[in-house]
C-alpha positions in Angstrom: -4.5 26.9 -21.2 -5.0 25.4 -17.7 -8.3 24.5 -18.5 -7.3 22.7 -21.8 -4.6 20.8 -19.4 -7.0 19.6 -16.8 -9.2 18.2 -20.0 -6.2 15.8 -20.1 -6.6 14.9 -16.6 -2.7 15.3 -15.7 -2.3 13.6 -12.8 -3.5 10.7 -14.3 -1.4 11.3 -17.4 1.8 11.5 -14.9 1.2 7.9 -14.0 1.0 7.0 -17.4 4.1 8.4 -18.2 6.0 6.9 -15.3 4.8 3.6 -16.0 5.7 4.1 -19.6 9.2 5.4 -18.6 9.8 2.2 -16.7 8.8 -0.2 -19.8 11.2 1.8 -21.9 14.2 1.5 -19.2 13.5 -2.1 -18.6 13.3 -3.1 -22.5 16.6 -0.7 -22.9 16.9 -0.3 -26.4 15.9 3.5 -26.3 17.4 4.6 -23.1 20.8 5.9 -25.1 18.2 8.1 -27.5 16.9 10.6 -25.6 15.2 12.3 -28.4 13.1 8.8 -29.1 12.7 8.3 -25.3 11.2 11.7 -24.9 9.1 11.1 -28.2 7.6 8.0 -26.6 6.5 10.1 -23.8 5.0 12.9 -25.8 2.8 10.2 -27.5 1.7 8.7 -24.4 0.6 12.1 -22.8 -1.1 13.2 -26.0 -2.8 9.5 -26.1 -3.8 9.4 -22.4 -4.7 13.1 -22.6 -7.0 12.5 -25.9 -8.7 9.5 -23.9 -9.3 11.6 -20.8 -10.5 14.7 -22.8 -13.0 12.8 -24.8 -14.2 11.0 -21.6 -14.7 14.5 -20.2 -16.6 15.7 -23.6 -18.9 12.6 -23.2 -19.5 12.9 -19.4 -20.2 16.6 -19.3 -24.1 16.5 -18.5 -23.0 13.8 -15.8 -20.5 15.9 -14.2 -22.9 18.7 -13.5 -24.8 16.5 -11.1 -21.4 15.9 -8.9 -19.9 18.2 -6.5 -16.6 16.9 -7.1 -16.9 17.5 -10.8 -18.9 20.4 -11.6 -16.8 23.1 -10.4 -13.6 21.7 -11.0 -13.9 20.3 -14.7 -14.0 23.0 -17.3 -16.6 21.6 -19.4 -19.4 21.5 -16.6 -18.1 24.6 -15.1 -18.4 26.3 -18.5 -14.9 27.6 -18.9 -14.6 25.8 -22.1 -17.3 25.2 -24.9 -17.9 21.5 -25.9 -17.2 22.0 -29.4 -13.4 23.5 -28.8 -13.1 20.6 -26.1 -13.9 17.9 -28.8 -11.7 19.7 -31.2 -8.9 19.7 -28.8 -9.5 16.0 -27.7 -9.6 14.9 -31.4 -6.4 16.8 -32.4 -4.1 15.8 -29.6 -5.5 12.0 -30.0 -4.6 12.1 -33.9 -1.4 13.8 -33.4 -0.1 11.0 -30.6 -1.2 8.4 -32.7 0.5 9.7 -35.7 3.7 10.3 -33.4 3.7 6.4 -32.5 2.8 5.6 -36.6 5.5 7.8 -38.2 8.3 7.6 -35.6 7.9 4.2 -34.3 5.7 1.5 -35.7 2.3 0.3 -36.4 2.3 -1.8 -33.4 2.5 1.1 -30.8 0.1 3.2 -33.1 -2.6 0.7 -33.2 -2.6 0.3 -29.5 -2.7 3.6 -29.2 -5.7 4.1 -31.2 -7.3 1.0 -29.2 -6.6 2.3 -26.2 -8.4 5.9 -26.9 -11.4 4.2 -28.5 -11.7 1.7 -25.7 -11.7 4.4 -23.2 -13.5 6.9 -24.7 -16.4 5.0 -26.2 -16.8 1.4 -24.6 -16.0 2.5 -21.0 -17.6 6.0 -20.9 -20.7 5.3 -23.0 -21.3 1.7 -22.7 -19.6 0.0 -19.4 -19.8 2.9 -16.9 -23.7 3.3 -16.9 -24.6 -0.5 -16.9 -22.5 -2.3 -14.7 -20.5 -1.9 -11.2 -17.6 -3.7 -12.8 -17.0 -0.7 -14.9 -13.9 0.4 -13.3 -12.2 -3.4 -13.4 -12.9 -3.7 -17.4 -12.1 -0.1 -18.2 -9.1 -0.5 -16.2 -7.7 -2.2 -19.2 -7.4 1.4 -21.0 -5.3 2.8 -17.9 -2.8 -0.2 -17.8 -1.6 0.2 -21.4 1.0 2.7 -20.9 3.8 -0.1 -20.4 2.5 -2.1 -23.1 2.3 0.8 -25.6 5.9 2.0 -24.7 7.5 -1.4 -24.9 5.7 -2.2 -28.5 7.2 1.5 -29.3 10.7 0.3 -28.7 10.2 -3.0 -29.9 7.5 -3.8 -31.9 5.1 -7.0 -31.9 7.8 -9.2 -31.8 9.5 -7.7 -28.7 6.1 -7.3 -26.9 5.3 -10.6 -27.0 8.7 -11.9 -26.2 8.9 -10.8 -22.7 6.6 -11.1 -19.4 7.9 -7.8 -18.1 5.5 -5.7 -20.2 2.3 -7.7 -19.5 3.4 -8.2 -15.6 3.5 -4.2 -15.5 -0.1 -4.2 -17.3 -1.3 -6.6 -14.5 0.0 -4.8 -12.0 -1.9 -1.5 -13.0 -4.9 -3.5 -13.8 -4.8 -4.8 -10.3 -4.3 -1.4 -8.8 -7.2 0.1 -10.6 -10.0 -1.3 -8.5 -8.7 -0.7 -5.0 -7.6 2.5 -6.1 -10.7 4.0 -7.5 -13.1 2.2 -5.2 -11.4 3.6 -2.2 -12.4 7.4 -3.9 -15.8 5.9 -4.4 -16.2 5.0 -0.8 -15.1 8.6 0.4 -17.8 10.0 -2.5 -20.8 7.7 -2.0 -23.2 10.8 -1.5 -21.9 12.6 -4.5 -22.4 9.3 -6.5 -25.8 8.8 -5.4 -26.7 12.2 -7.0 -25.2 10.6 -10.4 -27.0 7.6 -11.7 -24.0 5.6 -12.2 -23.7 1.8 -10.7 -20.5 2.5 -8.7 -19.7 -0.6 -6.5 -20.3 1.1 -3.2 -23.6 2.1 -4.1 -24.6 -1.1 -5.6 -22.9 -3.8 -3.5 -22.5 -1.9 -0.2 -19.4 -1.0 1.9 -18.4 -4.3 3.5 -18.5 -6.2 0.0 -16.7 -3.4 -1.6 -13.8 -3.2 0.8 -13.8 -7.3 0.7 -13.0 -6.9 -3.0 -10.7 -4.2 -2.5 -8.8 -6.3 -0.1 -8.8 -9.4 -2.4 -7.4 -7.1 -5.5 -4.8 -6.0 -3.1 -3.5 -9.5 -2.5 -3.5 -10.1 -6.2 -1.8 -6.8 -7.0 1.1 -7.7 -4.2 1.3 -11.2 -5.9 1.8 -10.2 -9.3 4.0 -7.2 -8.5 6.5 -9.7 -6.9 6.1 -12.0 -10.1 8.5 -9.5 -11.8 11.2 -11.1 -10.1 10.8 -13.8 -12.6 12.0 -11.2 -15.4 15.0 -10.3 -14.0 14.1 -7.9 -11.4 16.9 -7.3 -8.8 17.1 -6.8 -5.0 16.2 -3.0 -5.2 13.1 -3.8 -6.8 12.1 -6.9 -4.8 12.8 -5.1 -1.5 10.6 -2.0 -2.4 7.8 -4.0 -4.1 7.6 -6.3 -0.7 7.8 -3.2 1.6 5.3 -1.0 -0.4 3.3 -3.9 -0.8 3.1 -4.9 3.0 2.1 -1.3 3.8 -0.7 -1.6 1.1 -2.1 -4.8 2.8 -2.0 -3.3 6.4 -4.1 -0.5 5.1 -6.4 -2.3 3.2 -6.9 -4.2 6.5 -7.5 -1.4 8.7 -9.9 0.0 6.0 -11.8 -3.2 6.1 -11.9 -3.4 9.9 -12.5 0.1 10.6 -14.6 1.5 7.6 -14.1 5.1 8.3 -13.9 7.9 5.6 -10.6 8.7 7.1 -9.4 5.4 6.5 -10.7 5.2 2.8 -8.9 8.8 2.2 -5.9 7.2 3.4 -5.9 4.2 1.4 -6.6 6.3 -1.8 -3.8 8.5 -1.1 -1.4 6.0 -0.6 -2.5 4.0 -3.6 -1.3 6.8 -5.4 2.4 6.9 -3.9 2.3 3.0 -4.1 2.1 3.2 -8.0 4.3 6.1 -8.7 7.0 4.5 -5.8 6.9 1.2 -7.5 7.6 2.2 -11.1 10.4 4.4 -10.1 11.9 1.1 -8.1 11.8 -0.4 -11.5 13.8 2.1 -13.2 16.1 2.4 -10.2 16.5 -1.6 -10.2 17.9 -1.3 -13.7 20.1 1.5 -13.3 21.6 -0.6 -10.4 20.6 -4.3 -10.6 21.7 -6.7 -7.8 20.5 -10.0 -9.2 18.2 -11.9 -6.9 19.5 -15.3 -8.5 23.1 -15.8 -9.2 
């Protein structure tokens, strides 16, 4: 059971659930309906888990080449056979899309299905082996949690009548490159054994760090833009402090260029995203308006 859970990449799924929950709390129509709220969370978990499991199924041979994945992931380690893994990935994906289609609407179901297909096939099979911008473009899939959740609650009309879900999407999208490239900087030797065009190995450390800093600046700016979608002082203060720390860590990594700094930046990036979206939910619960 642990190996099948690991196919879903549970840490990534947890971040998807936090971002999706923040969108539901911000949108508001399901916060008084706990069964429906939890059903959206289940649909998001199954959708994200399916995309991640398909990714591991399709990359099982590549994962055998990297120390980070050859023993940690169940397929290259031989703890699960490819056939059952594929059946599991497809099964939970069908279940996730069905939840959105039956319990909510076709808007959320089509977005969930599109996310699975985009990440599992377009990103994994096409983008990742062809371009160093793979993680940038592929980040669209990882950013869809708030959009799918908002669509489940409000449909197409509600999704396009507010800036909030798209600001949340943009925050995750801009967060992804500096987060993942920090890990790639720590694992450059590992990635050299796997013929994938990862940014540090293609553009070099310095260029990667500069790009990471630029994305971090954009990330902090976009995160503060949520103030224009009714964010209050709790969120504004949290986003400003978290963003300031993120920028400082990016500057230190750019100046020092050490693996220690890269690991620190990678770890903080996870704390940043988690704390930022928790702050969104707290802001709704105890809102102190910025504009009166």
